[in-house]
C-alpha positions in Angstrom: -60.2 31.0 -43.3 -57.1 32.8 -42.0 -56.1 30.5 -38.9 -53.1 32.1 -37.4 -50.6 29.2 -37.1 -51.2 29.1 -32.9 -54.2 27.4 -33.4 -53.5 24.4 -35.7 -50.9 24.0 -33.5 -53.8 23.3 -31.3 -56.1 21.5 -33.7 -53.0 19.1 -34.4 -52.3 19.1 -30.3 -56.3 18.1 -30.2 -55.7 15.6 -32.7 -53.3 13.8 -30.7 -55.2 14.3 -27.5 -58.2 12.3 -28.3 -55.6 9.4 -29.8 -53.9 9.3 -26.3 -57.2 9.6 -23.8 -58.3 6.8 -26.3 -55.1 4.2 -25.2 -55.3 5.1 -21.4 -59.2 4.4 -21.4 -58.0 1.4 -22.7 -55.1 1.2 -20.0 -57.5 2.1 -17.3 -59.6 -1.2 -18.0 -56.8 -3.2 -18.4 -54.8 -2.2 -15.1 -58.5 -2.2 -13.1 -59.5 -5.2 -14.7 -56.2 -7.1 -12.3 -57.2 -4.5 -9.2 -60.9 -4.2 -8.9 -63.1 -5.5 -12.3 -66.2 -4.3 -10.7 -65.2 -0.7 -11.2 -62.8 -1.2 -14.5 -65.5 -0.1 -16.9 -66.5 2.9 -14.3 -63.1 4.4 -14.5 -62.6 4.0 -18.1 -66.0 6.1 -18.8 -65.4 8.5 -16.0 -61.8 9.4 -17.7 -63.8 9.7 -21.2 -66.0 11.6 -19.9 -63.5 14.1 -17.9 -61.5 14.3 -20.3 -61.8 17.6 -22.8 -60.5 18.4 -26.3 -63.0 20.8 -26.3 -61.4 23.1 -24.3 -58.3 22.7 -26.0 -59.7 23.1 -29.4 -62.0 26.2 -28.6 -58.8 27.9 -26.2 -57.5 29.6 -29.8 -60.6 30.5 -31.7 -62.1 31.8 -28.6 -59.5 33.9 -28.2 -58.6 35.4 -31.4 -62.7 36.0 -32.5 -63.0 38.0 -28.8 -59.6 39.9 -29.7 -60.9 40.2 -33.0 -64.1 41.5 -32.1 -62.9 44.3 -29.6 -60.1 45.7 -31.9 -63.4 46.3 -34.1 -65.0 48.1 -31.4 -61.8 49.8 -30.4 -61.6 51.6 -34.2 -59.0 48.6 -35.4 -60.5 46.1 -38.2 -59.0 42.7 -38.7 -59.2 40.6 -41.4 -57.4 37.3 -39.9 -56.2 35.8 -37.1 -52.7 35.3 -38.5 -52.1 38.6 -38.4 -52.6 38.9 -34.9 -49.8 36.0 -34.2 -47.3 37.8 -36.7 -47.6 41.4 -34.9 -47.5 40.1 -31.8 -43.9 39.1 -32.2 -41.5 42.4 -32.8 -40.0 41.5 -36.3 -39.1 44.3 -39.4 -41.6 47.1 -40.1 -41.5 48.7 -43.2 -43.4 51.9 -43.1 -44.5 54.3 -45.8 -43.7 58.1 -45.3 -46.1 60.6 -47.1 -49.7 60.0 -45.2 -48.7 57.6 -43.2 -45.5 59.0 -40.9 -46.8 62.8 -42.3 -50.0 63.7 -42.2 -50.7 64.0 -45.7 -51.4 67.1 -46.5 -49.0 68.8 -48.2 -48.6 72.5 -49.3 -46.4 74.1 -51.6 -44.1 76.3 -49.5 -42.0 77.5 -52.1 -42.4 77.9 -56.2 -38.5 78.4 -57.7 -39.4 79.8 -61.5 -41.8 80.9 -63.7 -45.1 81.5 -61.4 -47.3 81.6 -64.3 -47.2 78.1 -64.6 -49.0 77.4 -61.4 -52.5 77.7 -62.6 -51.3 75.2 -65.7 -49.8 73.0 -63.1 -52.5 73.1 -61.1 -55.1 72.1 -64.1 -53.6 69.0 -65.3 -52.8 67.7 -61.7 -56.6 67.9 -60.6 -57.6 64.4 -62.1 -55.3 63.1 -59.5 -56.1 62.1 -55.7 -52.0 61.8 -55.1 -51.0 63.6 -52.0 -48.8 66.1 -54.1 -51.5 66.7 -56.9 -54.0 67.7 -54.3 -51.4 69.9 -52.5 -50.3 71.1 -56.1 -53.7 71.7 -57.3 -55.2 73.4 -53.9 -55.6 77.1 -53.7 -54.0 78.1 -57.2 -56.8 79.6 -59.6 -57.2 77.7 -62.6 -60.0 79.9 -64.4 -58.9 80.9 -67.8 -56.6 77.6 -68.5 -57.5 75.3 -71.2 -58.1 72.1 -69.7 -54.7 69.8 -70.1 -55.3 67.1 -72.8 -53.8 63.2 -72.7 -53.1 63.3 -69.5 -50.6 60.7 -68.1 -50.1 59.5 -64.6 -47.3 57.6 -63.7 -47.2 56.3 -60.1 -45.0 57.3 -57.8 -43.3 59.6 -60.8 -45.6 62.8 -61.7 -47.7 63.0 -65.0 -47.6 64.0 -68.4 -49.8 66.3 -70.1 -50.4 68.2 -73.6 -51.3 71.6 -73.5 -51.5 74.4 -76.1 -48.0 75.8 -75.0 -46.9 72.4 -75.3 -46.0 69.0 -73.6 -46.2 69.3 -69.7 -44.3 67.5 -67.5 -44.8 67.7 -63.4 -43.0 65.0 -61.3 -39.6 64.2 -59.0 -36.4 65.0 -60.6 -35.4 61.4 -61.1 -38.7 61.7 -63.6 -37.7 64.6 -65.3 -33.8 64.0 -65.7 -34.5 60.0 -67.1 -37.2 62.0 -69.5 -34.8 65.0 -70.0 -32.0 62.8 -70.0 -31.0 65.3 -66.8 -31.0 68.4 -65.6 -29.3 72.3 -65.6 -27.2 72.3 -63.1 -29.1 75.2 -61.5 -31.5 73.2 -61.0 -30.0 70.9 -59.8 -28.5 73.6 -56.8 -32.2 74.5 -56.6 -33.4 70.7 -55.6 -30.3 70.4 -53.2 -31.4 73.6 -51.6 -35.5 72.5 -51.2 -34.2 69.3 -49.5 -31.9 70.6 -47.6 -34.4 72.4 -46.1 -36.3 68.8 -46.0 -38.7 69.6 -48.9 -39.7 67.8 -51.6 -39.1 69.0 -54.9 -41.6 68.7 -57.5 -39.7 69.7 -61.6 -42.3 71.5 -63.8 -41.1 70.8 -68.0 -42.6 72.7 -69.8 -41.9 72.0 -74.0 -38.9 70.4 -73.5 -37.4 72.8 -70.4 -37.5 73.0 -67.0 -39.6 76.0 -65.9 -39.8 76.0 -62.4 -39.5 73.9 -59.0 -42.1 73.7 -56.6 -41.2 72.8 -52.7 -44.1 70.4 -51.2 -44.2 70.0 -47.4 -45.9 67.9 -44.8 -46.0 68.2 -41.4 -45.5 64.8 -39.4 -48.2 63.6 -37.5 -48.4 64.4 -33.8 -47.7 61.2 -32.0 -45.0 60.4 -34.9 -42.1 60.1 -32.6 -43.5 59.5 -29.3 -45.1 56.2 -31.6 -42.3 55.1 -33.6 -40.1 55.2 -30.2 -42.2 53.4 -28.3 -42.8 50.7 -31.1 -38.7 50.5 -31.7 -38.8 49.7 -28.0 -40.6 47.0 -28.1 -37.9 45.3 -30.0 -38.8 46.2 -34.0 -36.6 47.1 -36.4 -38.1 50.0 -38.8 -37.4 51.2 -41.7 -38.7 53.8 -44.2 -39.9 53.8 -48.0 -40.7 56.7 -49.5 -41.5 58.5 -53.2 -39.9 61.6 -51.5 -36.8 63.1 -52.5 -33.7 60.6 -50.4 -32.1 64.1 -49.3 -35.9 64.6 -48.0 -36.2 60.7 -46.4 -32.3 61.7 -44.5 -33.4 64.7 -43.3 -36.5 62.9 -41.9 -34.9 60.2 -40.6 -32.7 61.8 -38.6 -35.4 64.3 -37.4 -37.1 60.6 -36.3 -34.0 59.7 -34.6 -33.6 56.4 -36.8 -30.7 54.8 -38.6 -30.2 57.3 -42.0 -29.4 53.8 -43.8 -33.1 52.1 -42.9 -34.4 55.2 -44.9 -34.9 55.1 -48.8 -36.4 58.0 -50.7 -36.7 57.9 -54.7 -39.1 54.8 -54.5 -41.8 54.0 -57.0 -44.4 51.6 -56.6 -42.2 48.5 -57.8 -39.6 49.3 -55.7 -41.9 48.8 -52.7 -43.0 45.6 -53.9 -39.3 44.1 -54.9 -38.1 46.0 -50.9 -40.9 44.2 -49.2 -40.9 40.5 -51.1 -36.5 40.5 -50.9 -37.2 41.3 -46.4 -40.3 38.8 -46.8 -37.7 36.1 -48.1 -35.5 36.5 -44.8 -38.6 37.2 -42.7 -42.0 38.3 -41.4 -42.7 41.6 -42.2 -45.2 44.1 -41.5 -45.6 47.2 -44.1 -47.8 50.1 -43.1 -48.7 52.2 -45.9 -52.0 54.6 -46.9 -51.9 55.0 -50.9 -51.9 53.5 -54.3 -48.3 53.0 -54.3 -48.7 51.5 -51.8 -51.1 48.6 -51.9 -48.6 46.0 -54.0 -46.8 46.2 -51.1 -49.1 45.5 -48.6 -50.4 42.6 -50.4 -47.2 41.2 -50.3 -46.2 41.8 -46.6 -47.0 39.5 -44.0 -49.1 41.2 -42.7 -49.9 44.5 -44.2 -51.3 47.5 -41.9 -53.5 50.3 -43.9 -53.3 53.4 -42.4 -56.6 56.1 -41.3 -57.2 58.0 -44.4 -55.7 55.5 -46.7 -56.6 55.2 -50.6 -59.2 52.4 -51.0 -56.8 50.2 -53.1 -54.4 49.8 -49.7 -57.3 49.3 -47.8 -58.3 46.1 -50.0 -54.5 44.7 -49.7 -54.0 45.3 -46.3 -54.9 43.0 -43.6 -55.1 45.3 -40.9 -57.1 49.1 -40.7 -56.8 51.6 -38.7 -59.7 54.0 -38.0 -58.0 56.5 -36.3 -55.6 58.9 -37.8 -52.1 58.7 -36.6 -50.0 56.3 -35.8 -51.1 56.0 -32.0 -53.1 53.0 -33.0 -50.5 51.3 -34.5 -49.2 50.8 -30.5 -52.4 49.6 -30.1 -52.4 47.4 -32.2 -48.8 46.1 -31.4 -49.8 46.0 -27.6 -53.3 43.9 -28.0 -51.9 41.3 -30.5 -49.1 40.7 -27.9 -52.5 40.4 -24.6 -53.4 38.1 -27.6 -51.0 35.5 -27.5 -50.6 35.8 -24.3 -54.3 34.6 -23.5 -54.0 32.1 -25.7 -51.3 30.5 -24.0 -53.2 30.6 -20.7 -56.2 29.0 -22.2 -53.4 26.0 -23.7 -52.1 25.9 -20.2 -55.1 25.7 -18.4 -56.4 23.4 -20.8 -53.6 21.0 -20.9 -53.2 21.1 -17.4 -56.8 20.7 -16.5 -56.8 17.8 -18.3 -53.5 16.2 -16.9 -55.1 16.3 -14.0 -59.0 15.3 -14.2 -57.2 12.1 -16.6 -54.9 11.5 -13.9 -57.8 11.7 -10.8 -59.8 8.9 -13.1 -57.1 6.5 -13.4 -56.8 6.4 -9.8 -60.2 5.6 -9.6 -60.8 9.4 -7.6 -63.8 10.5 -10.2 -67.4 9.2 -10.3 -68.6 9.8 -14.3 -71.7 12.1 -12.9 -68.6 14.1 -11.0 -66.8 14.0 -14.6 -69.7 15.0 -16.1 -70.5 18.1 -14.5 -66.2 18.9 -15.0 -66.1 18.5 -18.1 -68.2 21.4 -19.6 -67.4 23.6 -17.1 -63.3 23.3 -18.5 -64.8 24.7 -21.9 -67.3 27.9 -20.2 -63.6 28.6 -18.4 -61.7 28.8 -21.6 -64.5 30.8 -22.9 -64.9 33.4 -20.2 -61.3 33.9 -19.9 -61.5 35.0 -24.0 -64.0 36.9 -23.4 -62.9 38.7 -20.4 -59.7 39.2 -21.4 -58.8 43.1 -21.7 -56.7 43.0 -25.5 -58.1 45.6 -27.5 -59.4 48.7 -24.8 
């Protein structure tokens, strides 16, 4: 149901082609009635038989169908042929950070402040599947802690809860600033130190007071730097959107050898959605992400790509799912899409060339109807074989 623009173009060409062939058949009869009336109808019939709108009509859907099948066997699930055409032409690509460029396995590498709150924070975060929440909840003994109640998750910001010690807030510095109307200078200094180390700061507020700042680290995927360099070499314009602290994102952009101005931190789901919508208004946009925070942006993009290990909501919203970890499958997706478009062009060129030669021979009276009957299905078979023998996705 989701056909690529090039498929729709081929359908339109096929429609005009049928009209042109009928007109040429009528013209053939008229011409040969003047030259050799006995064979006029025979030559027109040969033209009608040998001309093949089937080859034109099959050129694109067979190529797309074969490519989607090969991609699936290679661990790349593509929901529609329209995605292949967009991915075949370099444009604007927006990437999430956590779980996409990085392993998505955040760990607590530093704790500045009241260490006795770690168990309480772990108990509260245990209800969330966000990578930051998992990091805060993992490896901490919560036995003896009364489970917080009234837990509210704020996607891209943090969570709030009620505890026996007072109201608890665990989240980004911006979230804490909004709730408290600002942060103490000493806490701001700690946050800047954490960011300078390319770590993600998480602020812990208890009963209206900032009690600690956790520093979370998330290593880059082993193939991230190489894959992004390869994608840039193909002509894509890259941008990074993340809910992490802006300073952390800026440090990451420098490490990835990307323009720091193309990275944005502190982006909540609504921000990601708005950014993608603005970009789509200017042209084709490919969004790559893995989390619930990315689901709306993935759906709004021209093509949404969900990476391995992502949240179910993100995978449901995406047009393509990469079944293997890392960004190397993304590079293979772009290459396979380009090769698929090349196969489509090859099929169309063959179909049009075949018909041009065959119709010309029939109009000149150089083709018998029986020969035409043999050649006609051969053209369709050639297109099918060309599509299924093409090594689009390895």
